[in-house]
C-alpha positions in Angstrom: 0.0 0.0 0.0 2.8 2.4 1.0 4.6 1.5 -2.2 1.5 2.3 -4.3 1.1 5.7 -2.6 4.7 6.6 -3.4 4.2 5.7 -7.1 1.0 7.9 -7.2 2.9 10.7 -5.4 5.7 10.4 -8.0 3.2 10.8 -10.9 1.5 13.8 -9.3 4.8 15.5 -8.4 6.2 14.6 -11.8 3.2 16.2 -13.6 3.3 19.3 -11.5 7.0 19.9 -12.1 6.6 19.0 -15.7 4.0 21.6 -16.4 5.9 24.3 -14.4 9.3 23.5 -16.1 7.7 23.5 -19.6 6.3 27.0 -18.9 9.7 28.3 -17.7 11.5 26.6 -20.6 9.3 28.4 -23.1 9.5 31.7 -21.2 13.3 31.6 -21.3 13.6 30.4 -24.9 11.1 33.0 -26.2 12.8 35.8 -24.3 16.2 34.7 -25.7 14.9 34.6 -29.2 13.3 38.0 -28.8 16.6 39.4 -27.6 18.3 38.0 -30.6 15.9 39.8 -32.9 13.7 36.8 -33.9 10.2 37.9 -34.9 7.2 37.2 -32.7 5.7 35.1 -35.6 8.7 32.8 -35.7 8.7 32.5 -31.9 5.0 31.6 -31.9 5.3 28.9 -34.5 8.5 27.2 -33.3 9.3 27.9 -29.7 5.8 28.3 -28.3 4.5 25.5 -30.6 7.2 23.2 -29.3 6.7 24.4 -25.7 3.1 23.4 -25.5 4.1 19.9 -26.5 7.3 19.9 -24.5 5.8 17.7 -21.7 4.7 15.0 -24.2 8.0 15.2 -26.1 10.3 14.8 -23.2 8.2 12.2 -21.5 8.1 10.1 -24.6 11.9 10.3 -25.2 12.5 9.4 -21.5 9.9 6.6 -21.7 11.5 5.0 -24.8 15.1 5.3 -23.3 13.8 3.6 -20.1 12.4 0.7 -22.2 8.7 1.6 -21.7 7.8 2.7 -25.2 4.1 2.0 -24.8 3.9 4.9 -22.3 5.4 7.1 -25.0 2.9 6.0 -27.7 0.0 6.1 -25.3 1.0 9.6 -24.3 1.0 10.8 -27.9 -2.2 9.2 -29.0 -4.0 9.9 -25.7 -3.0 13.5 -25.8 -4.4 14.0 -29.3 -7.7 12.4 -28.2 -7.8 14.5 -25.1 -7.1 17.7 -26.9 -10.0 17.2 -29.3 -12.5 15.5 -27.2 -11.9 16.9 -23.7 -10.3 20.3 -24.3 -12.1 21.4 -27.5 -15.3 19.7 -26.4 -15.5 21.5 -23.0 -14.3 24.8 -24.6 -17.1 24.6 -27.2 -19.7 23.7 -24.6 -18.7 26.8 -22.6 -18.5 29.1 -25.6 -19.1 28.4 -29.3 -15.8 28.6 -31.1 -15.6 30.5 -34.4 -13.8 28.7 -37.2 -11.8 31.0 -39.4 -11.6 30.1 -43.1 -7.8 30.0 -43.2 -7.8 26.9 -41.0 -9.1 24.9 -44.0 -6.3 26.2 -46.2 -3.3 25.6 -43.9 -3.7 24.1 -40.4 -6.3 21.4 -41.1 -4.5 19.9 -44.2 -1.3 19.8 -42.2 -3.0 18.0 -39.3 -4.6 15.5 -41.7 -1.2 14.8 -43.4 0.5 14.5 -40.1 -2.1 12.0 -38.8 -1.8 10.0 -42.0 2.0 9.8 -41.8 1.8 8.9 -38.1 -0.7 6.1 -38.9 1.6 4.8 -41.6 4.6 4.8 -39.2 2.7 2.9 -36.5 0.9 0.5 -38.7 3.7 -2.2 -38.6 3.8 -1.9 -34.8 7.5 -0.9 -35.0 9.2 2.5 -35.1 12.8 3.0 -36.4 15.0 5.7 -37.7 13.2 5.8 -41.1 9.9 6.5 -39.4 11.7 9.1 -37.2 13.1 10.9 -40.1 9.8 10.8 -42.0 7.8 12.2 -39.0 10.4 14.8 -37.9 11.1 15.8 -41.5 7.4 16.4 -42.1 7.3 18.5 -38.9 10.1 20.8 -40.2 8.4 21.1 -43.6 5.1 21.9 -41.8 6.8 24.7 -39.7 8.4 26.1 -42.9 5.0 26.1 -44.6 3.3 27.9 -41.5 6.1 30.5 -41.4 5.6 31.2 -45.2 1.8 31.4 -44.8 2.2 33.9 -41.9 4.5 36.1 -44.0 2.2 35.9 -47.1 -1.0 36.7 -45.1 0.0 38.7 -42.0 -3.4 40.2 -41.5 -5.0 36.8 -40.9 -2.6 36.1 -38.1 -2.6 39.5 -36.4 -4.7 38.4 -33.4 -2.3 35.5 -32.6 0.7 37.7 -32.9 -0.8 40.3 -30.5 -1.4 37.5 -28.0 2.2 36.4 -28.3 3.5 40.0 -27.8 1.7 40.0 -24.5 3.0 36.6 -23.5 6.7 37.0 -24.3 8.5 38.5 -21.2 11.1 41.1 -21.5 13.9 39.3 -19.6 17.6 40.2 -19.7 19.8 37.6 -21.3 21.2 36.0 -18.1 17.7 35.6 -16.7 16.5 34.1 -20.0 19.4 31.6 -20.1 18.8 30.7 -16.5 15.1 30.0 -17.0 15.8 28.0 -20.2 18.5 25.9 -18.5 16.5 25.4 -15.3 13.3 24.5 -17.3 15.2 22.0 -19.4 16.8 20.3 -16.3 13.5 20.1 -14.4 11.7 18.9 -17.6 14.0 15.9 -17.9 14.0 15.1 -14.2 10.3 15.4 -13.7 9.7 13.3 -16.9 11.9 10.5 -15.4 10.0 10.7 -12.1 6.6 10.6 -14.0 7.6 7.7 -16.2 9.0 5.7 -13.2 5.8 6.3 -11.2 3.5 5.5 -14.2 5.3 2.3 -15.1 5.4 1.2 -11.4 1.6 1.8 -11.2 1.1 -0.3 -14.3 3.1 -3.2 -12.7 1.5 -2.9 -9.3 -2.1 -2.9 -10.6 -1.5 -5.2 -13.6 -2.6 -2.5 -16.1 -0.8 -2.2 -19.4 1.7 0.6 -19.8 -0.2 1.6 -22.9 -3.4 2.3 -21.0 -1.4 4.2 -18.3 0.1 6.3 -21.1 -3.4 6.9 -22.7 -5.0 8.0 -19.4 -2.9 9.3 -16.5 0.1 10.4 -18.5 -1.8 11.8 -21.5 -4.3 13.7 -19.5 -1.6 15.1 -17.3 0.6 16.3 -20.1 -2.4 17.9 -21.8 -2.9 20.3 -18.9 -1.0 23.1 -20.6 -3.4 23.0 -23.6 -6.4 23.0 -21.1 -4.9 26.0 -19.3 -4.4 27.8 -22.7 -8.0 27.1 -23.7 -9.4 28.4 -20.4 -7.3 31.5 -20.7 -8.6 32.1 -24.2 -12.2 31.9 -22.9 -11.4 34.4 -20.1 -10.1 36.8 -22.7 -13.2 36.4 -24.8 -11.2 34.8 -27.6 -12.4 31.1 -27.8 -11.2 30.9 -31.4 -7.6 30.7 -30.1 -8.4 27.4 -28.5 -8.7 25.5 -31.8 -5.4 26.9 -33.1 -3.7 25.7 -29.9 -5.2 22.2 -30.2 -4.3 21.8 -33.9 -0.7 23.0 -33.3 -0.4 20.7 -30.3 -1.7 17.7 -32.1 0.6 18.4 -35.0 3.6 18.3 -32.7 2.3 15.2 -30.9 1.9 13.3 -34.1 5.2 14.2 -35.6 7.6 15.2 -32.8 6.3 13.1 -29.8 6.4 9.9 -31.8 9.1 10.9 -34.3 11.9 12.1 -32.0 12.2 8.9 -29.9 12.4 6.9 -33.1 15.5 8.9 -34.1 17.3 7.5 -31.0 16.3 3.9 -31.0 14.1 1.2 -32.6 11.2 0.0 -30.6 8.0 -2.0 -30.9 4.5 -1.1 -29.6 1.4 -2.8 -28.3 -0.9 -4.0 -31.1 -3.9 -2.4 -29.3 -2.3 1.0 -30.1 -3.0 0.4 -33.8 -6.3 -1.4 -33.6 -8.0 0.7 -31.0 -6.3 4.0 -30.1 -4.9 5.0 -33.5 -8.3 4.4 -35.0 -9.8 6.7 -32.4 -7.2 9.4 -33.1 -8.0 9.2 -36.8 -11.8 9.2 -36.2 -11.6 12.2 -33.8 -9.4 14.2 -36.2 -11.8 13.6 -39.1 -14.8 14.3 -36.9 -13.3 17.7 -35.9 -12.7 18.6 -39.6 -16.3 17.6 -40.5 -17.9 19.4 -37.6 -15.8 22.5 -38.4 -16.8 22.5 -42.0 -20.5 21.8 -41.9 -22.9 23.4 -42.2 -21.4 25.3 -45.1 -22.9 28.7 -44.0 -20.3 31.3 -43.0 -19.4 32.2 -40.3 -18.8 28.6 -39.1 -18.8 27.7 -35.5 -17.9 24.7 -33.3 -21.2 25.0 -31.5 -22.2 23.7 -28.0 -24.0 20.7 -29.6 -20.8 19.8 -31.5 -18.8 20.3 -28.3 -21.1 17.9 -26.5 -20.6 15.3 -29.3 -16.8 15.6 -29.0 -16.8 15.4 -25.2 -19.2 12.5 -25.3 -16.9 10.6 -27.7 -14.0 11.2 -25.3 -16.0 10.0 -22.3 -17.1 6.8 -24.2 -13.5 6.1 -25.2 -12.3 6.5 -21.6 -15.1 4.3 -20.3 -14.2 1.6 -22.9 -10.6 1.7 -21.7 -11.7 1.3 -18.1 -14.0 -1.6 -19.1 -11.2 -3.4 -20.8 -9.0 -3.0 -17.8 -11.7 -4.2 -15.5 -12.6 -7.2 -17.6 -8.9 -8.0 -18.4 
């Protein structure tokens, strides 16, 4: 009993430190980039985009290096499901989310392509350096494409850049370097603590590491996206939530799964393909369809649509718990 409590405490502490350190890492990196003259637009697409998925990325790399790859895969797939079903679902229930037309030209196609390449990489239940290069290479191309679109159509991204201007702190270089270094160190340390606690819980209770990754780890590492969505609601700008989720899922699909594969080859649980990957693909397509229809402009992710997404997430979670209970 005492051992189980220590494992649960490790997960809670790891998650808390993970979220704090990711925030400080982004703060330091963004401030450094600003001091070096990097534009707010580039900072938003690269540093902030990476930062919102930093917990998932570092946890997945640590999990694979500690020979618990199913936690890494569960983390990535579970976070994508939580971002769409839980975070966007709740946000839309609280306030309908306007869908800007440019999402259909740039962000949605990139997310669909990323999901397709991720599915292709996972289909043989094995990830290697070829998969890693394919996924991470597509991420770099996606970032380049987003930067080019921002430069070609600056007016369409003015609101996001204004939000980033408010977020980037004016730190002096020593402070920026300090927060960047401290954030990175705590990110790695808290990830190791979280992975150790999560894998220990799986062993203690006889639950697969994949399910632990899909639930406890994925929900915990998705907290930054939840916080960002709540903040967008408080500011009266719910439309920012969908951009945050699409960006996070893009990084989850390409970096969270792709980066570990660059370091080592590993196999994954067959359930990840037959059950969880299918749910990710289904939720991603559902988000696109719900965003596009009806065709009347302006389009909204309405409360009814939010209820549908949230209900799908709840049903998926209940199905996981049912399988654990029966198994």
